[in-house]
C-alpha positions as CSV (number, residue, x, y, z in Angstrom):
1,X,-4.9,14.4,-3.3
2,X,-4.2,11.0,-4.9
3,X,-4.3,7.9,-2.9
4,X,-2.2,5.4,-1.0
5,X,1.6,5.6,-0.9
6,X,1.1,4.4,-4.5
7,X,4.7,4.4,-5.6
8,X,6.0,2.5,-2.6
9,X,7.7,-0.8,-3.3
10,X,5.5,-3.9,-3.3
11,X,3.6,-5.7,-0.9
12,X,2.6,-4.9,2.5
13,X,0.8,-2.0,4.2
14,X,-0.1,-1.1,7.7
15,X,-2.4,1.8,8.4
16,X,-3.3,3.0,11.8
17,X,-5.1,5.9,13.4
18,X,-4.1,6.0,17.0
19,X,-4.4,8.4,19.9
20,X,-1.5,7.5,22.1
21,X,0.8,10.5,22.1
22,X,-1.7,12.0,19.7
23,X,-0.7,15.6,20.1
24,X,3.0,15.0,19.7
25,X,2.4,12.7,16.7
26,X,0.3,15.4,15.0
27,X,2.8,18.1,15.8
28,X,5.7,16.1,14.4
29,X,4.0,15.1,11.2
30,X,2.6,18.6,10.6
31,X,6.0,20.2,11.1
32,X,8.0,17.7,8.9
33,X,5.5,17.2,6.1
34,X,6.9,18.0,2.6
35,X,5.2,18.2,-0.8
36,X,7.0,15.1,-2.0
37,X,6.3,13.1,1.2
38,X,10.0,12.4,1.8
39,X,11.9,12.8,5.1
40,X,15.6,12.6,6.0
41,X,15.1,9.1,7.4
42,X,15.3,6.5,4.6
43,X,12.1,4.7,4.0
44,X,10.0,7.1,6.2
45,X,7.4,9.3,4.5
46,X,4.9,11.8,5.8
47,X,1.6,12.7,4.0
48,X,-0.6,15.7,4.5
49,X,-4.0,16.3,2.8
50,X,-5.6,19.7,3.2
51,X,-8.9,18.8,1.6
52,X,-11.1,15.9,0.7
53,X,-11.0,14.8,-2.9
54,X,-12.5,12.1,-5.0
55,X,-11.2,8.6,-4.5
56,X,-7.8,8.0,-6.1
57,X,-6.3,4.7,-7.4
58,X,-2.8,3.4,-6.8
59,X,-0.8,0.4,-5.5
60,X,-0.8,-0.2,-1.7
61,X,2.9,-0.8,-1.4
62,X,5.1,-2.4,1.2
63,X,4.7,0.0,4.1
64,X,3.6,0.6,7.7
65,X,1.3,3.6,7.4
66,X,-0.3,5.5,10.4
67,X,-3.0,8.1,10.1
68,X,-2.6,10.6,12.9
69,X,-5.6,12.8,11.9
70,X,-8.4,12.1,9.5
71,X,-10.2,8.9,8.5
72,X,-9.4,6.8,5.5
73,X,-11.6,4.6,3.3
74,X,-9.9,2.0,1.1
75,X,-11.4,-0.3,-1.5
76,X,-9.8,-3.4,-2.9
77,X,-12.0,-5.2,-5.4
78,X,-15.4,-5.5,-3.8
79,X,-14.1,-5.1,-0.3
80,X,-14.2,-1.7,1.5
81,X,-12.2,-0.9,4.6
82,X,-12.6,2.1,6.8
83,X,-10.2,2.7,9.7
84,X,-10.3,5.4,12.4
85,X,-8.7,6.2,15.7
86,X,-6.9,3.3,17.4
87,X,-6.8,0.9,14.5
88,X,-4.3,-0.3,11.9
89,X,-4.8,-1.9,8.5
90,X,-2.4,-4.6,7.2
91,X,-2.0,-5.3,3.5
92,X,0.3,-8.2,3.0
93,X,0.6,-7.9,-0.8
94,X,1.1,-5.0,-3.2
95,X,-2.6,-4.5,-4.2
96,X,-4.4,-2.1,-6.6
97,X,-6.4,0.0,-4.2
98,X,-8.8,3.0,-4.4
99,X,-9.0,5.3,-1.4
100,X,-9.6,8.7,0.1
101,X,-9.5,10.8,3.3
102,X,-13.0,11.4,4.3
103,X,-12.6,14.5,6.6
104,X,-9.5,16.5,5.6
105,X,-9.7,20.3,5.6
106,X,-7.3,23.3,5.6
107,X,-7.9,23.9,9.3
108,X,-7.6,20.2,10.2
109,X,-5.5,18.6,7.5
110,X,-5.2,14.8,7.4
111,X,-1.8,13.6,8.5
112,X,-0.1,10.3,7.9
113,X,3.2,8.5,8.6
114,X,4.6,5.7,6.4
115,X,7.6,3.4,6.8
116,X,8.8,1.0,4.1
117,X,8.8,-2.6,5.3
118,X,11.3,-5.0,3.7
119,X,10.7,-8.7,3.8
120,X,14.5,-9.2,4.3
121,X,14.2,-7.2,7.6
122,X,11.4,-9.6,8.8
123,X,13.5,-12.6,7.8
124,X,16.5,-11.3,9.8
125,X,14.3,-10.9,12.9
126,X,12.9,-14.4,12.4
127,X,16.4,-15.8,12.4
128,X,17.2,-14.0,15.7
129,X,14.0,-15.0,17.5
130,X,14.3,-17.9,19.9
131,X,11.9,-20.8,20.4
132,X,8.8,-19.6,22.0
133,X,9.5,-15.9,21.2
134,X,6.8,-15.8,18.6
135,X,3.1,-16.7,18.7
136,X,2.0,-19.8,16.9
137,X,0.7,-19.1,13.5
138,X,-2.9,-20.3,12.9
139,X,-2.1,-21.5,9.4
140,X,-4.1,-21.1,6.2
141,X,-4.1,-18.2,3.8
142,X,-5.0,-14.8,5.1
143,X,-6.6,-12.0,3.1
144,X,-4.2,-9.3,1.9
145,X,-5.8,-6.7,4.0
146,X,-7.2,-6.8,7.6
147,X,-8.1,-4.1,10.2
148,X,-6.9,-4.4,13.8
149,X,-6.7,-2.2,16.9
150,X,-3.3,-0.6,17.4
151,X,-1.4,-1.3,20.7
152,X,-0.1,1.8,22.5
153,X,3.5,0.5,22.4
154,X,3.5,0.5,18.6
155,X,2.3,4.1,18.4
156,X,4.9,5.1,21.0
157,X,7.7,3.6,19.0
158,X,6.5,5.5,15.9
159,X,6.6,8.8,17.8
160,X,10.1,8.0,19.0
161,X,11.2,7.3,15.4
162,X,9.7,10.7,14.3
163,X,11.5,12.5,17.1
164,X,14.8,11.5,15.5
165,X,13.9,13.8,12.6
166,X,15.0,16.6,15.0
167,X,18.1,14.8,16.2
168,X,20.6,14.4,13.3
169,X,23.4,13.3,15.6
170,X,21.4,10.4,16.9
171,X,19.7,9.2,13.7
172,X,22.4,7.0,12.3
173,X,22.6,4.8,15.5
174,X,19.0,4.9,16.8
175,X,16.9,4.8,13.6
176,X,17.7,1.1,12.8
177,X,17.0,0.2,16.4
178,X,13.6,1.9,16.6
179,X,12.7,0.4,13.2
180,X,13.5,-3.1,14.4
181,X,11.4,-2.5,17.5
182,X,8.5,-1.5,15.3
183,X,8.8,-4.6,13.1
184,X,9.1,-6.8,16.2
185,X,5.9,-5.3,17.6
186,X,4.1,-6.0,14.4
187,X,5.5,-9.6,14.2
188,X,4.3,-10.4,17.7
189,X,1.0,-8.5,17.3
190,X,-2.5,-9.6,16.4
191,X,-1.6,-9.7,12.6
192,X,1.8,-11.1,13.3
193,X,1.3,-14.3,11.4
194,X,0.8,-12.3,8.2
195,X,3.9,-10.2,8.9
196,X,6.0,-13.2,9.7
197,X,5.1,-14.8,6.4
198,X,6.7,-12.0,4.6
199,X,10.1,-13.2,5.8
200,X,9.5,-16.9,4.9
201,X,10.7,-17.7,1.4
202,X,8.4,-20.7,1.0
203,X,5.2,-19.4,2.6
204,X,1.9,-19.3,0.7
205,X,2.1,-15.5,0.9
206,X,5.5,-15.6,-0.7
207,X,4.2,-17.7,-3.6
208,X,1.4,-15.2,-4.2
209,X,3.7,-12.2,-4.0
210,X,5.8,-13.9,-6.7
211,X,2.8,-14.1,-8.9
212,X,1.8,-10.5,-8.2
213,X,5.3,-9.3,-9.1
214,X,5.2,-11.3,-12.4
215,X,1.8,-9.9,-13.3
216,X,2.9,-6.4,-12.6
217,X,6.1,-6.8,-14.7
218,X,4.1,-8.4,-17.6
219,X,0.8,-6.6,-17.3
220,X,0.8,-5.6,-21.0
221,X,0.9,-9.1,-22.3
222,X,-1.9,-11.8,-22.2
223,X,-1.2,-14.7,-20.0
224,X,-2.7,-18.1,-19.1
225,X,-3.4,-18.7,-15.4
226,X,-1.7,-22.0,-15.7
227,X,1.5,-20.3,-16.6
228,X,1.5,-18.0,-13.5
229,X,0.4,-20.9,-11.3
230,X,3.4,-22.9,-12.5
231,X,5.7,-19.9,-11.8
232,X,4.2,-19.7,-8.3
233,X,4.8,-23.4,-7.6
234,X,1.1,-24.1,-7.1
235,X,-1.6,-26.2,-8.8
236,X,-4.1,-24.2,-10.8
237,X,-6.9,-24.7,-8.2
238,X,-4.7,-23.9,-5.3
239,X,-3.3,-20.8,-7.1
240,X,-6.8,-19.5,-7.9
241,X,-8.0,-20.1,-4.3
242,X,-4.9,-18.5,-2.7
243,X,-4.7,-15.6,-5.1
244,X,-8.3,-14.6,-4.5
245,X,-8.0,-15.1,-0.8
246,X,-5.0,-12.8,-0.5
247,X,-5.8,-10.1,-3.1
248,X,-9.6,-10.1,-3.2
249,X,-9.3,-10.3,-7.0
250,X,-9.0,-13.0,-9.7
251,X,-5.6,-12.9,-11.5
252,X,-7.2,-11.5,-14.7
253,X,-9.0,-8.8,-12.7
254,X,-5.7,-7.9,-10.9
255,X,-4.0,-7.5,-14.3
256,X,-6.8,-5.3,-15.5
257,X,-6.4,-2.9,-12.5
258,X,-2.6,-2.7,-13.2
259,X,-3.2,-2.0,-16.9
260,X,-5.7,0.8,-16.2
261,X,-3.5,2.5,-13.6
262,X,-0.5,2.3,-16.0
263,X,-2.7,3.8,-18.7
264,X,-3.7,6.7,-16.5
265,X,-0.1,7.6,-15.8
266,X,0.7,7.5,-19.5
267,X,-2.3,9.7,-20.4
268,X,-1.0,12.4,-18.1
269,X,1.9,12.9,-20.5
270,X,0.2,11.7,-23.7
271,X,-3.4,13.0,-23.5
272,X,-4.0,13.0,-27.2
273,X,-2.9,9.4,-27.8
274,X,-5.7,7.4,-26.2
275,X,-5.6,4.6,-28.7
276,X,-1.8,4.3,-28.5
277,X,-1.8,4.3,-24.7
278,X,-4.5,1.6,-24.7
279,X,-2.5,-0.6,-27.1
280,X,0.7,0.0,-25.1
281,X,-0.8,-1.3,-21.8
282,X,-2.3,-4.4,-23.6
283,X,-5.7,-3.4,-25.1
284,X,-6.1,-4.4,-28.8
285,X,-9.7,-3.1,-28.8
286,X,-10.0,0.7,-28.2
287,X,-13.7,0.4,-27.3
288,X,-13.0,-2.1,-24.6
289,X,-10.2,0.1,-23.3
290,X,-12.4,3.1,-23.1
291,X,-15.3,1.2,-21.5
292,X,-13.1,-0.4,-18.8
293,X,-11.2,2.9,-18.2
294,X,-14.5,4.7,-17.6
295,X,-15.7,2.0,-15.3
296,X,-12.5,2.3,-13.2
297,X,-12.0,6.1,-13.2
298,X,-15.5,7.5,-13.8
299,X,-14.8,9.1,-17.1
300,X,-13.6,8.1,-20.6
301,X,-9.8,8.3,-21.2
302,X,-9.9,11.5,-23.2
303,X,-12.1,13.3,-20.7
304,X,-10.0,12.1,-17.7
305,X,-6.8,13.1,-19.5
306,X,-8.2,16.6,-20.0
307,X,-9.3,16.8,-16.4
308,X,-5.8,15.8,-15.2
309,X,-4.3,18.4,-17.6
310,X,-6.5,21.1,-16.2
311,X,-5.7,20.2,-12.6
312,X,-2.6,21.2,-10.7
313,X,0.4,18.9,-10.9
314,X,-0.5,15.5,-9.6
315,X,0.0,15.1,-5.9
316,X,2.5,12.5,-4.8
317,X,1.3,9.1,-3.7
318,X,-0.6,9.3,-0.4
319,X,-1.4,7.1,2.5
320,X,-3.1,3.7,1.9
């Protein structure tokens, strides 16, 4: 199974493996899991992995993700995160990640919950909060990913949201309320300063998210760091420092990860056009493309394309 809710909209992830109403959480996820991960609640997805596979690459996405069963290992650049029972992982930017479930099996499948988190929803709650309702932010630029223990009330709210999958009459009214509760718990929790920055248009995180979005949309073209720093409203030294602090990658490394992931998707449908695919994602030198592709995915483009062709249809994006 491929990795992290890859196709989810940009920029922020939460992963958690808790054991609050653990039995009910597992039962709800197992019963409502679909091959395409979707549910009848907008923005809520469920992932099931029946076996452990090699690490897969994707984008982290803007989500709250909870692992109910199984352990997940996630790598971003040179940083590796492993989270288990009672923890959640926050990714504040849409990052290129590599990850896998470590202990999924047919008798004990890994199960995960995901909820899209929109910065606009955070901004709305910030406007409604009164003086003193929110903890004071420590300031400074935080890494794009951090691991923290999950409070019981957060897991309880997630279970109550999943219960609404079985209550169609109540969903329209109650789903927005429970989602807001979940966001509020995140905003006031241990990583709340990162979450709150998502709703602030002029925060350092917002400037880096703007740069990330620009690089993703223009990954195929060369760029000068000065150009993106200017778009982000930062000096070049400040941009370098903040981009590295948030993403764990230099801007050019970030672009390379995006290019290679795009190439892999293209090769799934164009396996015999390695040179053309490399050129399309921005590589003028086929040898460099093949070398960097192999370093990223463990096989040259042609071999990896044949391997993907021989496998079953690619699994949908999984849990970060």
